C-alpha positions as protocol buffer text, in pm:
chain_id: "A"
residue {
  index: 1
  type: MET
  ca { x: 0 y: 0 z: 0 }
}
residue {
  index: 2
  type: THR
  ca { x: 133 y: 346 z: -86 }
}
residue {
  index: 3
  type: LEU
  ca { x: 95 y: 669 z: 108 }
}
residue {
  index: 4
  type: ASP
  ca { x: -209 y: 776 z: -92 }
}
residue {
  index: 5
  type: GLY
  ca { x: -383 y: 442 z: -31 }
}
residue {
  index: 6
  type: SER
  ca { x: -332 y: 294 z: -378 }
}
residue {
  index: 7
  type: SER
  ca { x: -179 y: -49 z: -397 }
}
residue {
  index: 8
  type: ILE
  ca { x: 149 y: -130 z: -559 }
}
residue {
  index: 9
  type: GLY
  ca { x: 166 y: -401 z: -823 }
}
residue {
  index: 10
  type: GLU
  ca { x: 392 y: -708 z: -838 }
}
residue {
  index: 11
  type: PHE
  ca { x: 741 y: -769 z: -967 }
}
residue {
  index: 12
  type: SER
  ca { x: 844 y: -1094 z: -1129 }
}
residue {
  index: 13
  type: GLY
  ca { x: 1140 y: -1229 z: -1315 }
}
residue {
  index: 14
  type: GLY
  ca { x: 1462 y: -1396 z: -1224 }
}
residue {
  index: 15
  type: LEU
  ca { x: 1795 y: -1230 z: -1158 }
}
residue {
  index: 16
  type: VAL
  ca { x: 1992 y: -1528 z: -1284 }
}
residue {
  index: 17
  type: GLY
  ca { x: 2251 y: -1506 z: -1559 }
}
residue {
  index: 18
  type: ARG
  ca { x: 2411 y: -1195 z: -1707 }
}
residue {
  index: 19
  type: ASP
  ca { x: 2097 y: -1005 z: -1798 }
}
residue {
  index: 20
  type: GLY
  ca { x: 1722 y: -1031 z: -1832 }
}
residue {
  index: 21
  type: HIS
  ca { x: 1392 y: -860 z: -1762 }
}
residue {
  index: 22
  type: ILE
  ca { x: 1194 y: -776 z: -1451 }
}
residue {
  index: 23
  type: LEU
  ca { x: 823 y: -740 z: -1514 }
}
residue {
  index: 24
  type: TYR
  ca { x: 614 y: -504 z: -1307 }
}
residue {
  index: 25
  type: ARG
  ca { x: 238 y: -555 z: -1329 }
}
residue {
  index: 26
  type: GLU
  ca { x: -57 y: -376 z: -1180 }
}
residue {
  index: 27
  type: ALA
  ca { x: -411 y: -444 z: -1301 }
}
residue {
  index: 28
  type: ALA
  ca { x: -395 y: -448 z: -1684 }
}
residue {
  index: 29
  type: LYS
  ca { x: -70 y: -248 z: -1697 }
}
residue {
  index: 30
  type: LYS
  ca { x: 283 y: -376 z: -1748 }
}
residue {
  index: 31
  type: LEU
  ca { x: 628 y: -223 z: -1729 }
}
residue {
  index: 32
  type: THR
  ca { x: 936 y: -408 z: -1856 }
}
residue {
  index: 33
  type: ILE
  ca { x: 1262 y: -332 z: -1676 }
}
residue {
  index: 34
  type: TYR
  ca { x: 1584 y: -453 z: -1837 }
}
residue {
  index: 35
  type: TRP
  ca { x: 1868 y: -553 z: -1603 }
}
residue {
  index: 36
  type: GLU
  ca { x: 2227 y: -667 z: -1642 }
}
residue {
  index: 37
  type: MET
  ca { x: 2498 y: -766 z: -1400 }
}
residue {
  index: 38
  type: SER
  ca { x: 2721 y: -485 z: -1275 }
}
residue {
  index: 39
  type: VAL
  ca { x: 3012 y: -430 z: -1040 }
}
residue {
  index: 40
  type: HIS
  ca { x: 2979 y: -185 z: -749 }
}
residue {
  index: 41
  type: ASN
  ca { x: 3281 y: -25 z: -586 }
}
residue {
  index: 42
  type: GLU
  ca { x: 3246 y: -23 z: -209 }
}
residue {
  index: 43
  type: SER
  ca { x: 3365 y: 259 z: 19 }
}
residue {
  index: 44
  type: ASP
  ca { x: 3637 y: 29 z: 157 }
}
residue {
  index: 45
  type: GLY
  ca { x: 3781 y: -27 z: -193 }
}
residue {
  index: 46
  type: SER
  ca { x: 3634 y: -375 z: -238 }
}
residue {
  index: 47
  type: ARG
  ca { x: 3389 y: -468 z: -512 }
}
residue {
  index: 48
  type: SER
  ca { x: 3051 y: -638 z: -505 }
}
residue {
  index: 49
  type: TYR
  ca { x: 2816 y: -756 z: -776 }
}
residue {
  index: 50
  type: GLY
  ca { x: 2470 y: -619 z: -834 }
}
residue {
  index: 51
  type: VAL
  ca { x: 2244 y: -521 z: -1119 }
}
residue {
  index: 52
  type: SER
  ca { x: 2209 y: -218 z: -1340 }
}
residue {
  index: 53
  type: VAL
  ca { x: 1849 y: -151 z: -1443 }
}
residue {
  index: 54
  type: THR
  ca { x: 1729 y: 37 z: -1748 }
}
residue {
  index: 55
  type: CYS
  ca { x: 1368 y: 137 z: -1806 }
}
residue {
  index: 56
  type: ASP
  ca { x: 1162 y: 426 z: -1936 }
}
residue {
  index: 57
  type: PHE
  ca { x: 954 y: 478 z: -1625 }
}
residue {
  index: 58
  type: GLN
  ca { x: 751 y: 748 z: -1805 }
}
residue {
  index: 59
  type: TYR
  ca { x: 537 y: 510 z: -2014 }
}
residue {
  index: 60
  type: TRP
  ca { x: 370 y: 173 z: -1966 }
}
residue {
  index: 61
  type: ALA
  ca { x: 482 y: -107 z: -2198 }
}
residue {
  index: 62
  type: ARG
  ca { x: 118 y: -217 z: -2191 }
}
residue {
  index: 63
  type: PRO
  ca { x: -102 y: -36 z: -2273 }
}
residue {
  index: 64
  type: LYS
  ca { x: 175 y: 80 z: -2503 }
}
residue {
  index: 65
  type: GLY
  ca { x: 271 y: 443 z: -2461 }
}
residue {
  index: 66
  type: GLU
  ca { x: 27 y: 527 z: -2182 }
}
residue {
  index: 67
  type: PRO
  ca { x: 199 y: 782 z: -1955 }
}
residue {
  index: 68
  type: ILE
  ca { x: 282 y: 705 z: -1592 }
}
residue {
  index: 69
  type: SER
  ca { x: 240 y: 997 z: -1353 }
}
residue {
  index: 70
  type: GLU
  ca { x: 555 y: 1125 z: -1184 }
}
residue {
  index: 71
  type: HIS
  ca { x: 406 y: 1032 z: -846 }
}
residue {
  index: 72
  type: ARG
  ca { x: 347 y: 673 z: -963 }
}
residue {
  index: 73
  type: GLN
  ca { x: 696 y: 653 z: -1114 }
}
residue {
  index: 74
  type: LEU
  ca { x: 842 y: 738 z: -773 }
}
residue {
  index: 75
  type: GLU
  ca { x: 624 y: 475 z: -606 }
}
residue {
  index: 76
  type: ILE
  ca { x: 734 y: 210 z: -857 }
}
residue {
  index: 77
  type: LEU
  ca { x: 1098 y: 312 z: -807 }
}
residue {
  index: 78
  type: ALA
  ca { x: 1065 y: 275 z: -428 }
}
residue {
  index: 79
  type: ALA
  ca { x: 898 y: -65 z: -470 }
}
residue {
  index: 80
  type: LEU
  ca { x: 1166 y: -178 z: -719 }
}
residue {
  index: 81
  type: ARG
  ca { x: 1440 y: -82 z: -472 }
}
residue {
  index: 82
  type: GLU
  ca { x: 1267 y: -285 z: -202 }
}
residue {
  index: 83
  type: TRP
  ca { x: 1214 y: -584 z: -434 }
}
residue {
  index: 84
  type: LEU
  ca { x: 1580 y: -582 z: -543 }
}
residue {
  index: 85
  type: HIS
  ca { x: 1688 y: -559 z: -178 }
}
residue {
  index: 86
  type: ILE
  ca { x: 1472 y: -863 z: -93 }
}
residue {
  index: 87
  type: GLN
  ca { x: 1642 y: -1044 z: -385 }
}
residue {
  index: 88
  type: GLY
  ca { x: 1976 y: -959 z: -223 }
}
residue {
  index: 89
  type: LYS
  ca { x: 2087 y: -733 z: -510 }
}
residue {
  index: 90
  type: ARG
  ca { x: 2240 y: -388 z: -507 }
}
residue {
  index: 91
  type: SER
  ca { x: 2156 y: -169 z: -803 }
}
residue {
  index: 92
  type: ASN
  ca { x: 2225 y: 158 z: -978 }
}
residue {
  index: 93
  type: VAL
  ca { x: 1894 y: 293 z: -843 }
}
residue {
  index: 94
  type: ASP
  ca { x: 1973 y: 225 z: -475 }
}
residue {
  index: 95
  type: LEU
  ca { x: 1952 y: 513 z: -233 }
}
residue {
  index: 96
  type: PRO
  ca { x: 2280 y: 636 z: -86 }
}
residue {
  index: 97
  type: SER
  ca { x: 2369 y: 460 z: 239 }
}
residue {
  index: 98
  type: ASP
  ca { x: 2380 y: 798 z: 418 }
}
residue {
  index: 99
  type: LEU
  ca { x: 2044 y: 977 z: 390 }
}
residue {
  index: 100
  type: SER
  ca { x: 2144 y: 1261 z: 621 }
}
residue {
  index: 101
  type: GLU
  ca { x: 2113 y: 1613 z: 487 }
}
residue {
  index: 102
  type: ASP
  ca { x: 2359 y: 1899 z: 459 }
}
residue {
  index: 103
  type: LEU
  ca { x: 2265 y: 2246 z: 572 }
}
residue {
  index: 104
  type: ALA
  ca { x: 2281 y: 2363 z: 210 }
}
residue {
  index: 105
  type: ASN
  ca { x: 1980 y: 2381 z: -20 }
}
residue {
  index: 106
  type: CYS
  ca { x: 1917 y: 2144 z: -308 }
}
residue {
  index: 107
  type: LEU
  ca { x: 2056 y: 2290 z: -629 }
}
residue {
  index: 108
  type: HIS
  ca { x: 1749 y: 2205 z: -834 }
}
residue {
  index: 109
  type: ARG
  ca { x: 1594 y: 2529 z: -955 }
}
residue {
  index: 110
  type: GLY
  ca { x: 1326 y: 2653 z: -715 }
}
residue {
  index: 111
  type: CYS
  ca { x: 1381 y: 2378 z: -456 }
}
residue {
  index: 112
  type: TYR
  ca { x: 1441 y: 2482 z: -98 }
}
residue {
  index: 113
  type: ARG
  ca { x: 1480 y: 2137 z: 59 }
}
residue {
  index: 114
  type: MET
  ca { x: 1809 y: 2043 z: 222 }
}
residue {
  index: 115
  type: ARG
  ca { x: 2035 y: 1838 z: -2 }
}
residue {
  index: 116
  type: LEU
  ca { x: 2159 y: 1489 z: 81 }
}
residue {
  index: 117
  type: SER
  ca { x: 2508 y: 1478 z: 234 }
}
residue {
  index: 118
  type: GLY
  ca { x: 2765 y: 1441 z: -41 }
}
residue {
  index: 119
  type: PHE
  ca { x: 2514 y: 1523 z: -317 }
}
residue {
  index: 120
  type: TYR
  ca { x: 2385 y: 1837 z: -482 }
}
residue {
  index: 121
  type: TYR
  ca { x: 2019 y: 1735 z: -464 }
}
residue {
  index: 122
  type: CYS
  ca { x: 1753 y: 1661 z: -204 }
}
residue {
  index: 123
  type: ARG
  ca { x: 1597 y: 1315 z: -172 }
}
residue {
  index: 124
  type: GLN
  ca { x: 1309 y: 1405 z: -407 }
}
residue {
  index: 125
  type: HIS
  ca { x: 1539 y: 1523 z: -685 }
}
residue {
  index: 126
  type: TYR
  ca { x: 1781 y: 1235 z: -625 }
}
residue {
  index: 127
  type: ASP
  ca { x: 1491 y: 997 z: -693 }
}
residue {
  index: 128
  type: LEU
  ca { x: 1379 y: 1193 z: -999 }
}
residue {
  index: 129
  type: SER
  ca { x: 1734 y: 1185 z: -1137 }
}
residue {
  index: 130
  type: SER
  ca { x: 1742 y: 807 z: -1078 }
}
residue {
  index: 131
  type: LEU
  ca { x: 1434 y: 780 z: -1301 }
}
residue {
  index: 132
  type: ALA
  ca { x: 1575 y: 1012 z: -1568 }
}
residue {
  index: 133
  type: ASN
  ca { x: 1909 y: 830 z: -1581 }
}
residue {
  index: 134
  type: ASN
  ca { x: 1737 y: 499 z: -1660 }
}
residue {
  index: 135
  type: ARG
  ca { x: 1556 y: 594 z: -1978 }
}
């Protein structure tokens, strides 16, 4: 269940092999999310394996071309992060491990929220950039 009371759909698909697809379904709508194996550099200099996801979160795959509201895109992104975490996979859409905020404002035009430590943007604009970078 999301904050506005709407329910979130279901993810399916295996994360076995070098790449594949994750399907997200809700009612008669479907979103196809491509993934491939990736290497993540840890803060201690070691490396771990995870997945890199690519998807145009702006439009449903079915019904083809139907737009997805920005609010719903953010809900799907949050649910995808949780699903990947349950699968034991890190990804390129993970949140930073430190969600504390600096005393400086987000640099997004017109935004007065505090930015995440070590980043130029607030949490909202970090999430929106995660969506934009995966198109």
